[in-house]
C-alpha positions as CSV (number, residue, x, y, z in Angstrom):
1,M,64.5,136.0,43.8
2,A,65.4,133.2,46.0
3,D,62.3,133.8,48.3
4,D,59.9,133.0,45.4
5,N,61.0,129.6,45.2
6,V,60.5,126.3,47.5
7,I,62.9,123.4,47.4
8,M,60.9,120.2,47.4
9,V,62.5,116.8,47.7
10,C,60.9,114.1,45.6
11,P,59.4,111.4,47.6
12,S,60.1,109.0,44.8
13,C,63.7,109.5,43.7
14,G,65.0,112.1,46.3
15,A,65.8,114.6,43.8
16,K,65.7,118.3,44.8
17,N,63.3,120.5,42.8
18,R,62.9,124.3,42.7
19,V,59.2,125.1,42.6
20,P,57.9,128.8,42.3
21,R,55.8,129.5,45.3
22,N,53.0,130.7,43.2
23,R,52.9,127.3,41.3
24,M,52.6,125.1,44.4
25,Q,48.9,124.5,43.8
26,D,49.6,123.2,40.4
27,R,50.7,119.8,41.5
28,P,54.4,120.1,40.5
29,I,56.2,117.0,39.3
30,C,59.9,115.9,39.8
31,G,62.2,117.3,37.0
32,K,64.1,114.0,37.2
33,C,61.5,111.1,37.5
34,R,58.4,112.9,36.5
35,R,56.3,111.7,39.5
36,P,54.2,114.0,41.7
37,L,56.0,115.9,44.4
38,G,52.8,116.1,46.5
39,G,52.8,118.2,49.7
40,P,55.7,119.1,51.8
41,G,58.1,116.2,51.0
42,G,55.2,113.8,50.8
43,R,54.4,114.0,54.4
44,P,51.1,115.0,56.2
45,V,50.4,118.7,56.6
46,E,49.6,120.1,60.0
47,V,46.3,122.0,60.1
48,S,44.7,124.1,62.7
49,D,41.3,126.0,63.1
50,A,43.0,129.0,61.3
51,S,44.3,127.0,58.3
52,F,41.5,124.4,57.9
53,E,39.8,126.4,55.2
54,R,42.8,127.1,53.2
55,E,44.5,123.7,53.4
56,V,41.6,121.4,53.4
57,L,38.3,123.0,52.2
58,S,40.0,124.9,49.4
59,A,42.4,122.1,48.4
60,A,42.3,121.1,44.7
61,E,42.9,117.5,45.5
62,P,40.8,115.3,48.0
63,V,42.0,115.4,51.6
64,L,42.2,112.9,54.4
65,V,42.2,114.7,57.6
66,D,43.6,112.7,60.7
67,C,41.8,114.0,63.9
68,W,44.2,113.1,66.6
69,A,45.8,114.0,70.0
70,P,49.4,113.5,71.2
71,W,48.2,111.6,74.3
72,C,46.3,108.9,72.2
73,G,48.0,105.6,71.9
74,P,45.7,104.5,68.9
75,C,46.5,107.8,67.2
76,R,50.2,107.2,67.5
77,M,49.8,103.8,65.9
78,V,48.0,105.3,62.9
79,G,50.5,108.1,62.3
80,P,53.2,106.0,60.6
81,V,50.6,104.5,58.3
82,L,49.4,107.9,57.3
83,D,53.1,109.0,56.8
84,E,53.6,106.1,54.4
85,L,50.1,106.7,52.5
86,A,51.1,110.5,52.2
87,R,54.3,109.3,50.3
88,E,52.6,106.7,48.2
89,Y,49.8,109.0,47.2
90,A,51.7,112.3,46.9
91,G,50.2,114.6,44.3
92,R,46.9,112.7,44.2
93,I,45.7,113.3,47.8
94,K,46.6,115.5,50.7
95,I,46.8,114.1,54.1
96,A,46.5,116.5,56.8
97,K,46.7,116.2,60.7
98,L,44.3,118.3,63.1
99,N,45.2,118.1,66.8
100,V,41.8,118.2,68.4
101,D,43.2,119.4,71.7
102,E,44.5,122.5,70.0
103,N,41.9,123.0,67.4
104,Q,38.5,122.2,69.2
105,R,36.5,124.5,66.9
106,T,37.1,122.5,63.8
107,A,36.7,119.1,65.7
108,G,33.3,120.3,67.1
109,R,32.2,121.4,63.5
110,Y,32.8,118.0,62.2
111,G,31.4,116.3,65.4
112,V,34.5,114.3,66.1
113,Q,33.6,112.4,69.2
114,S,36.5,109.8,69.4
115,I,39.9,109.7,68.0
116,P,41.4,108.8,65.7
117,T,38.9,109.9,63.3
118,M,39.8,110.3,59.7
119,L,37.6,112.7,57.7
120,L,37.7,112.2,53.9
121,L,36.8,115.3,52.0
122,K,36.5,116.0,48.2
123,G,35.8,119.4,47.0
124,G,35.4,120.7,50.5
125,K,32.6,118.4,51.5
126,E,32.9,115.4,53.8
127,V,32.2,112.2,51.7
128,N,33.5,109.4,54.1
129,R,34.6,109.1,57.7
130,L,36.8,106.3,59.4
131,V,36.7,106.0,63.2
132,G,39.5,103.9,65.0
133,A,43.0,102.6,64.5
134,L,42.4,101.0,61.2
135,P,44.8,98.8,59.4
136,K,46.7,100.3,56.2
137,P,44.5,98.3,53.7
138,Q,41.3,99.7,55.1
139,I,42.5,103.4,55.0
140,E,43.9,102.8,51.6
141,Q,40.5,101.4,50.4
142,A,38.9,104.6,51.5
143,I,41.6,106.8,49.8
144,R,41.1,104.9,46.5
145,G,37.3,105.6,46.8
146,L,38.1,109.4,46.7
147,L,40.3,109.2,43.6
């Protein structure tokens, strides 16, 4: 059935790949270039209070959670950097975005007091935290520490 498959575009070569929905957690790779397909097109995943456990705490790969708000200028500066990192590290790390205005329960649970705050989790446990609009090399260094 067509509903049992998801079409994922490879962030590396642009090839379209048909991935069975029940195999999405298995880190699918591109049939053409054999590189990891990562999350939805190698982009950050939006998470909420309701989806946080499933998308972040139960994730097979390490996760960077960007705690942000749409009105926050520094958050908007970090956004494109995280988009780049999501493409570059597709299949190795999941990058998630949590809007703290709409998801105060999760933000409070992790003691997020200023934004942007990036939580780095591995195996469902917080292992590092970055606060502020940091440059790409500093964020990338923290990601490499998770791998």
